[in-house]
C-alpha positions as CSV (number, residue, x, y, z in Angstrom):
1,M,-103.2,40.8,230.4
2,K,-101.3,43.8,229.3
3,K,-98.7,43.2,231.9
4,K,-98.3,39.6,230.9
5,N,-97.6,40.5,227.3
6,E,-95.0,43.1,228.4
7,K,-93.3,40.5,230.5
8,L,-93.2,38.0,227.5
9,F,-91.8,40.7,225.3
10,I,-89.0,41.5,227.8
11,Q,-88.1,37.8,228.0
12,I,-87.9,37.5,224.2
13,A,-85.8,40.6,223.9
14,C,-83.4,39.3,226.6
15,L,-83.1,36.0,224.7
16,I,-82.3,37.8,221.5
17,C,-79.7,39.9,223.2
18,S,-78.2,36.8,224.8
19,V,-77.9,35.0,221.4
20,V,-76.4,38.1,219.8
21,L,-74.0,38.5,222.6
22,W,-73.1,34.7,222.3
23,V,-72.5,35.0,218.6
24,V,-70.4,38.1,219.0
25,V,-68.3,36.3,221.6
26,I,-68.0,33.1,219.5
27,V,-67.0,35.1,216.4
28,Q,-64.4,36.9,218.3
29,I,-63.0,33.7,219.8
30,N,-63.5,31.3,216.7
31,P,-64.0,33.5,213.6
32,I,-65.1,32.3,210.2
33,Q,-62.3,32.4,207.6
34,G,-61.5,31.4,204.0
35,S,-58.8,28.9,203.0
36,T,-57.4,26.9,200.1
37,V,-56.9,23.1,200.1
38,A,-54.1,22.5,197.6
39,N,-53.5,19.5,195.3
40,V,-56.7,17.5,195.8
41,P,-56.5,14.5,193.5
42,V,-59.1,14.4,190.7
43,T,-60.7,11.0,189.8
44,I,-62.0,10.3,186.3
45,K,-65.4,8.8,186.1
46,N,-66.5,6.5,183.3
47,L,-63.0,6.2,181.9
48,A,-63.6,2.5,181.2
49,A,-66.9,3.3,179.4
50,L,-64.9,5.7,177.2
51,E,-62.4,3.0,176.3
52,K,-65.1,0.5,175.6
53,S,-66.4,2.9,173.0
54,N,-63.0,2.6,171.3
55,M,-61.9,6.0,172.6
56,V,-59.0,7.0,174.8
57,L,-58.2,10.0,177.0
58,M,-54.9,11.5,175.8
59,N,-54.2,13.9,178.7
60,S,-50.6,13.2,179.6
61,D,-51.3,14.0,183.3
62,K,-54.6,12.0,183.6
63,D,-53.2,9.9,186.3
64,N,-52.0,12.9,188.3
65,L,-54.8,15.5,188.0
66,T,-55.3,17.8,191.0
67,V,-57.2,20.9,191.8
68,N,-57.0,23.6,194.5
69,I,-60.3,24.0,196.5
70,K,-61.4,27.3,198.0
71,V,-63.3,26.7,201.3
72,K,-64.8,28.7,204.2
73,G,-65.3,27.7,207.9
74,T,-64.3,28.5,211.4
75,V,-60.8,28.5,212.5
76,D,-61.4,25.3,214.5
77,Q,-62.9,23.6,211.5
78,L,-60.2,24.7,209.1
79,D,-57.5,23.5,211.4
80,K,-59.0,20.0,211.4
81,I,-59.4,19.5,207.6
82,S,-56.9,18.0,205.0
83,K,-57.1,17.3,201.3
84,G,-58.1,13.8,202.1
85,D,-61.4,15.1,203.4
86,F,-62.4,16.3,199.9
87,T,-63.1,14.5,196.7
88,A,-62.9,16.0,193.2
89,S,-64.0,14.2,190.0
90,I,-64.7,14.7,186.3
91,D,-67.0,12.6,184.2
92,V,-66.0,11.7,180.6
93,L,-69.2,9.7,179.8
94,G,-70.4,10.5,176.3
95,F,-67.3,12.5,175.2
96,G,-66.5,12.3,171.5
97,E,-63.2,12.7,169.6
98,G,-61.7,16.1,170.1
99,T,-61.3,18.4,173.1
100,S,-64.1,18.8,175.7
101,N,-64.2,20.7,179.0
102,A,-65.2,18.5,182.0
103,R,-66.6,20.3,185.0
104,V,-64.9,19.5,188.3
105,E,-67.4,18.1,190.9
106,L,-66.5,18.6,194.5
107,T,-67.5,17.2,197.9
108,G,-66.2,18.0,201.4
109,P,-66.9,17.6,205.1
110,N,-70.0,18.9,206.8
111,G,-69.9,22.4,208.0
112,I,-67.3,23.4,205.5
113,E,-68.5,25.7,202.7
114,I,-66.9,24.8,199.3
115,Q,-66.7,28.0,197.3
116,D,-64.8,27.1,194.1
117,S,-61.9,25.0,192.6
118,S,-59.0,26.0,190.5
119,P,-59.3,24.9,187.8
120,S,-63.1,24.6,187.8
121,Q,-63.0,22.8,184.4
122,I,-60.4,20.4,182.9
123,P,-59.9,20.2,179.1
124,C,-60.1,16.5,178.1
125,V,-58.4,15.4,174.8
126,V,-60.1,12.3,173.4
127,E,-59.0,10.3,170.4
128,S,-60.3,7.3,168.6
129,I,-58.4,4.0,168.7
130,I,-57.4,3.1,165.1
131,S,-55.3,0.5,163.3
132,K,-53.2,0.4,160.2
133,V,-51.0,-2.2,158.6
134,M,-47.2,-1.5,158.1
135,D,-44.6,-3.3,156.1
136,V,-41.7,-4.6,158.3
137,T,-38.2,-3.3,157.6
138,V,-35.4,-5.6,158.7
139,Q,-32.4,-4.0,160.3
140,Y,-29.1,-5.6,161.5
141,D,-26.9,-5.4,164.6
142,G,-23.2,-6.3,164.0
143,N,-21.5,-7.7,160.9
144,Q,-21.3,-11.1,159.3
145,S,-17.8,-12.8,159.2
146,D,-15.3,-11.6,156.6
147,E,-15.6,-13.0,153.1
148,Y,-19.3,-13.6,153.7
149,Y,-22.2,-11.7,152.3
150,R,-25.5,-10.8,154.0
151,A,-28.4,-10.9,151.7
152,N,-31.6,-9.0,152.5
153,G,-33.5,-10.3,155.4
154,I,-37.1,-11.5,155.0
155,S,-39.8,-11.0,157.6
156,N,-42.6,-13.5,158.1
157,P,-45.2,-12.1,158.2
158,S,-44.0,-9.3,156.0
159,S,-46.3,-6.7,157.7
160,V,-47.8,-6.1,161.1
161,K,-51.0,-4.4,162.3
162,I,-50.5,-1.6,164.8
163,T,-53.3,-0.2,167.0
164,G,-53.4,2.9,169.1
165,P,-54.7,6.5,169.4
166,R,-55.1,8.2,166.1
167,S,-52.3,10.8,166.6
168,I,-49.8,8.1,167.6
169,V,-50.8,5.7,164.7
170,D,-50.7,8.5,162.2
171,S,-47.1,9.4,163.4
172,A,-45.8,5.9,162.9
173,Q,-43.4,5.9,159.9
174,V,-41.5,2.6,160.1
175,A,-41.9,-0.8,161.6
176,V,-38.5,-2.3,162.4
177,A,-37.4,-5.9,163.2
178,T,-33.7,-5.9,164.3
179,I,-31.7,-9.1,164.2
180,N,-28.1,-9.7,165.3
181,V,-25.8,-11.1,162.6
182,E,-22.4,-10.6,164.3
183,G,-19.9,-13.2,163.1
184,A,-22.5,-15.1,161.0
185,I,-21.3,-17.7,158.5
186,D,-24.6,-19.3,157.8
187,N,-28.3,-18.4,157.4
188,I,-29.9,-16.9,160.5
189,I,-33.5,-17.5,161.5
190,K,-34.8,-15.8,164.6
191,T,-38.1,-14.5,166.1
192,V,-37.7,-10.9,167.1
193,P,-40.0,-8.1,168.3
194,V,-41.2,-5.3,166.0
195,R,-40.6,-1.7,167.1
196,I,-42.4,1.3,165.7
197,Y,-40.7,4.6,165.1
198,N,-41.9,8.0,164.0
199,G,-40.2,10.3,161.5
200,T,-37.5,11.4,164.0
201,D,-36.4,7.9,164.7
202,T,-38.1,8.0,168.1
203,E,-39.7,4.8,169.3
204,I,-43.4,5.0,169.9
205,Y,-45.7,2.6,171.7
206,M,-49.0,1.3,170.7
207,S,-51.9,0.6,173.1
208,V,-52.0,-2.9,171.7
209,P,-48.6,-4.7,171.6
210,T,-47.2,-5.3,168.2
211,D,-46.7,-9.0,167.2
212,N,-43.3,-10.6,166.9
213,V,-42.0,-11.8,163.5
214,E,-39.7,-14.5,162.2
215,V,-36.8,-13.0,160.3
216,T,-34.6,-15.1,157.9
217,V,-31.3,-13.6,156.9
218,P,-29.3,-15.5,154.1
219,I,-25.6,-15.5,154.7
220,Y,-23.5,-16.6,151.7
221,P,-19.8,-17.2,151.1
222,T,-18.1,-15.1,148.4
223,K,-15.3,-15.3,145.9
224,Y,-13.9,-13.6,142.8
225,V,-14.4,-15.0,139.3
226,N,-13.2,-13.9,135.9
227,I,-15.6,-12.4,133.3
228,K,-15.3,-14.2,130.0
229,P,-15.8,-12.1,126.8
230,N,-17.9,-13.7,124.1
231,V,-17.1,-12.7,120.5
232,K,-18.4,-14.2,117.2
233,G,-18.0,-13.4,113.6
234,E,-15.0,-12.4,111.4
235,P,-13.8,-8.8,110.6
236,L,-13.8,-7.4,107.1
237,E,-11.4,-9.1,104.7
238,G,-7.9,-7.7,105.1
239,Y,-8.5,-7.1,108.9
240,K,-7.8,-9.2,111.9
241,L,-9.1,-9.5,115.4
242,V,-5.9,-8.9,117.4
243,D,-7.1,-8.9,121.0
244,V,-10.3,-9.1,123.1
245,S,-10.4,-7.9,126.7
246,V,-13.1,-7.0,129.2
247,K,-13.3,-4.5,132.0
248,P,-13.6,-5.3,134.8
249,E,-11.7,-8.5,134.3
250,R,-13.3,-10.2,137.4
251,V,-16.2,-9.7,139.8
252,K,-17.1,-10.7,143.3
253,I,-20.0,-13.1,143.6
254,A,-22.0,-14.7,146.5
255,A,-24.1,-17.9,146.5
256,R,-24.7,-21.0,148.4
257,K,-21.4,-22.9,148.8
258,D,-22.4,-25.8,146.5
259,I,-23.4,-23.3,143.8
260,L,-20.4,-21.0,144.4
261,D,-18.0,-24.0,144.0
262,S,-19.5,-24.8,140.6
263,I,-19.0,-21.3,139.1
264,K,-15.6,-20.8,137.5
265,E,-16.3,-17.7,135.4
266,L,-19.1,-15.5,134.2
267,E,-20.1,-15.1,130.6
268,I,-21.5,-12.0,129.1
269,Q,-23.7,-11.2,126.1
270,E,-22.2,-12.1,122.7
271,L,-20.4,-9.4,120.7
272,D,-20.7,-9.8,116.9
273,I,-17.7,-8.3,115.0
274,T,-18.8,-9.5,111.5
275,G,-17.4,-7.0,108.9
276,A,-15.7,-4.8,111.5
277,Y,-12.7,-2.8,110.5
278,N,-12.2,-0.6,113.6
279,N,-11.8,-1.3,117.3
280,I,-15.1,-2.0,119.0
281,L,-16.0,-0.9,122.6
282,S,-19.3,-2.2,123.7
283,S,-21.0,-2.8,127.1
284,R,-22.4,-6.2,127.5
285,E,-24.8,-7.6,130.2
286,V,-23.7,-10.5,132.3
287,L,-25.7,-13.6,131.3
288,S,-28.0,-14.6,134.1
289,E,-26.6,-17.1,136.5
290,K,-29.3,-18.7,138.7
291,D,-29.0,-18.3,142.4
292,I,-25.9,-16.1,142.5
293,L,-25.5,-12.5,143.6
294,I,-23.0,-10.2,141.8
295,L,-21.7,-7.9,144.5
296,D,-19.3,-5.2,143.2
297,L,-20.5,-4.6,139.6
298,T,-21.9,-1.1,139.3
299,V,-22.0,-0.9,135.5
300,S,-22.2,-3.5,132.7
301,P,-18.8,-4.9,131.7
302,V,-17.2,-3.3,128.6
303,V,-15.7,-5.5,125.9
304,N,-12.8,-4.1,123.9
305,A,-12.3,-5.9,120.5
306,V,-9.1,-4.7,118.9
307,I,-9.3,-5.0,115.1
308,E,-6.3,-4.0,112.8
309,K,-5.6,-3.9,109.2
310,I,-3.3,-6.6,107.8
311,T,-0.3,-5.1,106.0
312,Q,3.2,-6.1,104.9
313,K,6.8,-4.9,104.8
314,D,9.9,-5.9,102.7
315,L,13.2,-6.3,104.4
316,S,16.5,-6.9,102.5
317,Y,19.3,-9.1,103.8
318,K,22.8,-9.8,102.3
319,L,23.7,-13.4,102.1
320,D,26.5,-12.5,104.5
321,D,23.8,-11.8,107.1
322,I,22.7,-15.4,107.1
323,E,23.5,-17.4,110.3
324,F,24.7,-20.9,109.5
325,T,24.1,-23.6,112.0
326,N,25.3,-27.2,112.6
327,I,28.5,-26.8,110.5
328,K,30.6,-29.9,110.7
329,E,33.7,-29.5,112.8
330,G,36.6,-28.0,110.8
331,Y,34.5,-27.2,107.7
332,T,34.1,-23.7,106.4
333,V,31.4,-22.0,104.4
334,N,32.0,-20.2,101.2
335,L,29.5,-17.8,99.6
336,N,30.3,-16.9,96.1
337,N,28.0,-14.0,96.0
338,K,28.0,-12.5,99.5
339,E,26.6,-9.2,98.2
340,N,23.5,-10.8,96.7
341,L,20.3,-9.7,98.4
342,L,17.6,-11.9,100.0
343,T,14.2,-10.2,100.5
344,A,11.9,-11.1,103.4
345,T,8.3,-10.1,103.1
346,V,6.7,-9.7,106.5
347,N,2.9,-10.0,106.7
348,G,0.8,-9.1,109.8
349,V,-1.3,-6.5,111.6
350,A,-0.2,-2.9,111.2
351,S,0.8,-2.3,114.8
352,V,3.3,-5.1,114.7
353,V,4.5,-4.8,111.1
354,N,5.1,-1.1,111.3
355,K,7.5,-1.6,114.2
356,F,9.2,-4.6,112.7
357,T,12.9,-4.3,111.8
358,K,15.7,-6.5,110.4
359,D,16.9,-7.2,113.9
360,D,13.5,-8.8,114.7
361,L,14.1,-11.5,112.0
362,K,16.8,-14.0,111.9
363,I,17.7,-15.7,108.6
364,T,19.3,-19.2,109.1
365,V,20.6,-22.1,107.2
366,N,20.9,-25.6,108.7
367,L,24.0,-27.4,107.4
368,S,23.6,-30.5,109.4
369,V,23.2,-32.6,106.2
370,A,25.4,-30.6,103.9
371,V,28.5,-32.3,102.3
372,A,31.8,-31.0,101.1
373,G,31.4,-29.1,97.9
374,I,28.4,-27.2,96.5
375,N,25.1,-27.5,98.3
376,H,21.7,-26.1,97.7
377,V,20.3,-25.5,101.2
378,K,17.0,-24.3,102.5
379,V,16.8,-20.8,104.0
380,E,14.6,-20.4,107.1
381,S,13.4,-17.3,109.0
382,I,12.9,-17.1,112.8
383,T,11.1,-14.3,114.8
384,D,9.4,-14.0,118.2
385,K,7.1,-11.3,117.0
386,A,3.4,-11.8,116.3
387,I,3.6,-12.0,112.5
388,N,1.1,-13.8,110.3
389,N,3.7,-15.1,107.9
390,I,7.1,-14.4,106.4
391,S,8.0,-15.2,102.7
392,L,11.5,-15.2,101.4
393,S,12.5,-14.2,97.9
394,A,14.5,-17.4,97.6
395,E,13.7,-20.7,99.3
396,T,17.3,-22.0,98.8
397,I,20.8,-20.6,98.3
398,E,24.0,-22.1,96.9
399,V,26.6,-22.8,99.6
400,E,30.1,-24.3,99.2
401,L,31.2,-26.4,102.1
402,I,35.0,-26.7,102.3
403,E,36.4,-29.6,104.1
404,P,39.4,-29.1,106.3
405,V,42.9,-29.5,104.8
406,N,45.1,-32.2,106.4
407,V,48.5,-30.8,107.2
408,P,51.3,-33.4,107.5
409,V,52.9,-33.6,110.9
410,V,56.7,-33.0,110.7
411,P,58.6,-35.2,113.2
412,G,60.3,-33.3,116.0
413,T,58.0,-30.3,115.7
């Protein structure tokens, strides 16, 4: 019995030595090594469930996530593996708004020991999907035809609802509908897309497409019309309204053609000069004209009412200064008192009267009905200056009209 046990012991010891020897040989021929499998794609689990809960994963590289996997195996095993033999995944189920770290789950082929991955966790940025309403701003490409005016475009609807991740929606500053008006001579109506821009004029995109809008752009013909001053009342007694002007004298307007054709001038608010004795400068609003646009009027028109004092001046003329007209052929005029004076009193506004001289007034007598001998003829005054009236110290003067003397013709002369 004892010998039998010894024999069994020897057999077991030999077996162990054989196994150890085999392992030593195998390890030396096909040793166990470590390796790294690079760029293994990472799949995202429950992404659809996250989106159904009105959330969105904001990682910019979410479609291209990869990890490097550290593995261990024999040389033969490692030679036969590729990154396609491994799977890596993260699970976003139950993630709320904010940043959460998702652990990378790994699987690989049998016989290969997976030790770790780099990274072992992936930060996931999750945002809620939100909406807000934005007014639509109409912008224009090109220019309407010359002598036409482009009024402000109108969007229908006037606002749009945008939907997207919170950070993107919050960054949206302006909703723009752009319409081409190049060469336009009539109203334009087009359906155009709405684009969303942030504060740096960079276009941003929503997770839900923004609706199109119908844009109407009125295009009107233009023309210039005069501005008509409107003055009422009378100045103080002894004063006169000499001139009324307005600056600017004309203005450019735009309107529908039928309306534009009916507008000849624009009226402004009434200016009352009752009792005035000085010049008046006063800004007046243009009276409202329905359905027209005033294009180049930056300030209210200014009316200048020139009011002057009425004054007079006496001018003395000798009778010899009188101009006789329509004298009968051959007749001569005789003035018995050539040195007598005739006074002309000139009445008018100061600016004219003060500059008025004898040369500005012509004293005349019309002798078309005078006869030979003594005539009492009417004296008239003529001037081209803006005088209120002229009075003469004598309405008539005495003039002797001398008929021609017949001289006998001597024969042979």
